[in-house]
Kinemage of the C-alpha trace (Angstrom):
@kinemage 1
@onewidth
@group {chain A} dominant
@subgroup {mainchain}
@vectorlist {calphas} color= white
{ca met a 1} P -0.835 70.608 5.572
{ca thr a 2} L 2.666 70.885 4.144
{ca leu a 3} L 4.613 74.107 4.641
{ca arg a 4} L 6.598 75.216 1.600
{ca val a 5} L 9.573 77.333 2.655
{ca lys a 6} L 11.811 79.317 0.316
{ca val a 7} L 15.428 79.256 1.491
{ca thr a 8} L 18.754 80.469 0.147
{ca arg a 9} L 20.938 78.132 -1.908
{ca asp a 10} L 23.435 77.878 0.970
{ca glu a 11} L 20.723 76.893 3.466
{ca phe a 12} L 19.226 74.418 0.982
{ca asp a 13} L 22.578 72.712 0.426
{ca ala a 14} L 23.453 72.674 4.150
{ca ala a 15} L 20.041 71.390 5.329
{ca glu a 16} L 20.191 68.037 7.066
{ca pro a 17} L 17.957 65.972 9.356
{ca asn a 18} L 17.874 67.424 12.887
{ca gly a 19} L 19.388 70.661 11.537
{ca trp a 20} L 17.581 73.924 10.818
{ca val a 21} L 16.790 76.477 8.107
{ca asp a 22} L 15.493 80.056 7.930
{ca gly a 23} L 13.188 81.151 5.156
{ca gln a 24} L 9.881 82.594 4.028
{ca ile a 25} L 6.566 80.825 3.663
{ca gln a 26} L 5.517 80.429 0.037
{ca gly a 27} L 2.788 82.893 -0.875
{ca arg a 28} L 2.997 84.804 2.423
{ca lys a 29} L 5.135 87.888 1.879
{ca gly a 30} L 6.443 89.250 5.168
{ca leu a 31} L 6.045 85.981 7.093
{ca tyr a 32} L 9.355 84.459 8.146
{ca val a 33} L 9.966 81.000 9.533
{ca tyr a 34} L 12.692 79.205 11.456
{ca val a 35} L 12.401 75.432 11.041
{ca glu a 36} L 13.991 72.731 13.180
{ca leu a 37} L 14.177 69.932 10.635
{ca gly a 38} L 13.137 66.349 11.284
{ca glu a 39} L 13.609 63.265 9.124
{ca glu a 40} L 14.315 63.771 5.418
{ca leu a 41} L 12.157 61.809 2.995
{ca glu a 42} L 12.204 61.493 -0.786
{ca tyr a 43} L 10.475 64.430 -2.439
{ca ile a 44} L 7.953 63.371 -5.078
{ca pro a 45} L 7.486 66.172 -7.630
{ca arg a 46} L 4.062 67.734 -8.170
{ca ala a 47} L 2.666 68.612 -11.588
{ca asn a 48} L 2.859 72.367 -10.926
{ca asp a 49} L 6.459 72.345 -9.571
{ca asn a 50} L 8.912 74.575 -11.383
{ca pro a 51} L 11.405 72.284 -13.182
{ca lys a 52} L 14.195 74.829 -12.516
{ca thr a 53} L 13.610 74.714 -8.740
{ca glu a 54} L 15.032 72.129 -6.344
{ca tyr a 55} L 12.925 70.676 -3.521
{ca arg a 56} L 13.582 68.639 -0.363
{ca leu a 57} L 11.009 67.137 2.037
{ca phe a 58} L 11.311 66.884 5.829
{ca lys a 59} L 8.834 65.296 8.270
{ca gly a 60} L 8.488 65.824 12.024
{ca cys a 61} L 9.711 69.436 11.953
{ca thr a 62} L 8.967 72.295 14.334
{ca ala a 63} L 8.274 75.640 12.635
{ca tyr a 64} L 8.415 79.042 14.367
{ca phe a 65} L 6.750 82.028 12.650
{ca asp a 66} L 7.091 85.804 12.926
{ca thr a 67} L 6.783 88.912 10.774
{ca ser a 68} L 10.404 89.818 11.560
{ca gln a 69} L 13.536 87.826 10.778
{ca glu a 70} L 15.283 89.654 13.625
{ca asn a 71} L 12.738 88.406 16.174
{ca leu a 72} L 13.273 84.814 15.052
{ca glu a 73} L 17.030 85.241 15.416
{ca gln a 74} L 16.423 86.335 19.033
{ca gly a 75} L 14.169 83.347 19.739
{ca leu a 76} L 10.979 85.428 19.650
{ca tyr a 77} L 8.031 84.291 17.555
{ca gln a 78} L 4.286 84.775 17.180
{ca ala a 79} L 3.309 81.156 16.467
{ca val a 80} L 4.747 77.646 16.495
{ca gln a 81} L 3.699 74.529 14.600
{ca pro a 82} L 5.076 71.254 15.980
{ca asn a 83} L 5.273 68.002 13.997
{ca ala a 84} L 5.077 69.810 10.637
{ca thr a 85} L 5.858 68.458 7.200
{ca val a 86} L 8.076 70.958 5.385
{ca val a 87} L 9.246 71.265 1.786
{ca ile a 88} L 12.245 73.534 1.380
{ca tyr a 89} L 13.062 74.905 -2.043
{ca cys a 90} L 15.413 77.305 -3.784
């Protein structure tokens, strides 16, 4: 399963392999994620993608989830998903 994470424009532009981003899981209001990014691959657009939205694909990521952005900033989280494939978008 691929995680789709909405991030700010600044985080999108600054994202790089072995870096990190903060964001929200698509379709899950109130669920925040901190992602340690892995290798960046070419993103292949899907038919239902918004043409006004930019996307980037990362493989081999570790994602940490919580209902509070503040908890994630303190290194606290409710769940972790290692070796995740993540699409960031803004």
